[in-house]
N, C-alpha and C positions, 0 to 999 in steps of 0.2 A: 419482562417489561422494563427492567432496569436500563435507564439511559435512552430509551426510545419509546415513541408513542405506539399504542395499539388501539385498534378499533373497539368501540363500545356500542351496545345496542342504541338505536335511534340516531345514528350518524355522528356520534361524538367520538372522543378519544381519551385515553388515559396514559399517564406516565408516572413511574415511581421516581421521586426526587429526594435526595438527602438534604439535610439541614443546610449545608453549604450551598448546594445548587439553588435551593429556594431563596436564600439570602442574596446570591449573585443575581438571579433573575429579577428579583424585586428591586434591588439596587439599580440595575441597568434600566429597568422600566421607569423608575423614578427620575433617573438622570435624563432619560429621553423626554419625559414630560417637562423637565426644567429647560431642556434645549429647545423644544417646540414652543414653549411659552404658554402663558395663561390664555384661556379662551376669552372671546369678546362677548360676554353675556350682556344682554340689555340691562341697563341700569333701571332701578326702580322707577316706575312711571314712564319709562321709555317704550315706544311702540315696538313690540317684538317683530312686526312685519318689516319695519325699517331696518332692523338688524339683518334680516334675510337678504336685503339688497345693498348692504354695506360693501363698499369696494375695498379690496385688499391692496397690498403693495404692488407697484409696477416694476420695481427693480429686483433682480435676483439677490438672495442673501450673500453676504460677503464671507460668512463662515463656510468652509468647504463641506462640512457635514450637513448643514442646513441646505446648501446648494445641491447636495446629492439627494436629500429628501424632497426638495422642491425644485426640480430641474427646469431648465428652459424648455418650453414646449416645441419651439421650432428652430432652435439653434441661434447663433448670433453671427452668421456669416456676412450678412449685409443689413443695411438699415431697415429695409422692409420686414425682414424676418425678426429683427430685434423689436420693432414696433408691434408686430403680431404677437410675439411672446409676452411683451409687456401687457398688452390688452388681455390676453388669455389669463395671465397671472392675476391681474386685477379682479377678475370675476371668478376665479377658481381656487386661489390659494387659501382663502379663509375656510372654505369647506374642506379642503384637503387637510389643513392643520387640525380642524375639528375632528375629522375621521381618525387621523393619526393619534390625537390626544385620547379619543374614545378607546382605541385599540390598546394603548399603553395603560389606561386606567382599568380596562378589563383584566389585563395581566396582573396588575397590582391587587385588584379586588379578589380574583380567584386565588391568588397565592395567600392573601390575608385570610381567606376563608378555610384554609387547610387546618386540619387537626393533626399535628405531628404525633407520631407514635413515640415509643420509649426511646428510640435511637435518634429522634429529632426529624426523621424523614417522614414522608407521607406520599400517598398516591393522589395525584391531581387528576380528577375526572372532569372533562369539559363537555358541554353540550355542543351541538353542531354550530350554534351561533357563537359560542365562546371560542370554538376552533377557528372561525373566520377572524375574530379579533386577534387571537394568538398568532395566526399566520401573518397578518398585517404587521403586528408589532415585532415578531421575530425578524421579518424582512427589514423593517425600519432600523432595528438594532444592528443588524449585519451591515446595512448601508452606512450607518453612522460610524461604526467601528472600522469598517473598510475605508471610509474617507479619512479617518484619523491615522490609519496605518498606510494610507496612500495606495490602496489596492484598487485597481480600476477593473471595469467589466472586461476589458480586452486582455487582461493579464491572467489567463488561465494558468500559465506556467508560474506566475508570481505566487499564486495561492499554494501551489505545490511546494515552493521553496519555503513557505511559512512553516511547514511541518519540520523543516530542518534547522530552524533557528537554535542557536546554542542557548542553554539555560541562563547564561549570563547576560543575554540581550534584554534590555529594559522593556522591549515591546512584547516579550514572551507571554506575560499574563493576558494582555489584550488579544494576542494572536490565539491563545488557547480558548478564550471566550468566543472569539470570532468563529473558530472552527467548530466548537461545541454548539453554538447557536445554529450554525449551518446544518449540523447533524440532526438537531432537534427539528428544525424546519423541514428537512428532507423526510424524516420519518413521519411527521405530521401530514405532509402532502401525500405520501404514499398511503397512509392510513385512510385518508379521506377520498382517495381515488376509487371509482367503482370497479 
């Protein structure tokens, strides 16, 4: 089980993590929460239904990582598509941010609930619902780190070259995290497939 997820009864999954892996995952999830930003909870006395119909932003984020997490719906080739994307963003981004925030919070909470053994490591056991949150958050973490490393979806060869970075390259720690998160995500997906 070391380093990869395995199926557990009831549709869940488990993985053995050492103390450093737990700390890295928690730190990355907290950083993701900070990047996404706080939720727009209704203020005391505010109508909670009004918050459901609150409009989000109409402009894409300027931060490349946020732009990757909240991409344009229809592209920006012409004015009509830009307007459709802005309209779509206004009515969907708040919910998408909330879901991404919930996913990252689930990662932090499950990691915080671990009882480390004598070596500081622990076995993380996830329910089927927690697995869905973890899949979402692992994907968001990879997208964010990939944006910071300037890895694009079309660059399959680029990802292969990441394995060959010299140890002196300052991007190396983030590349290692990116590749490790990808391996975790892949084994979690494989574990959950029928």
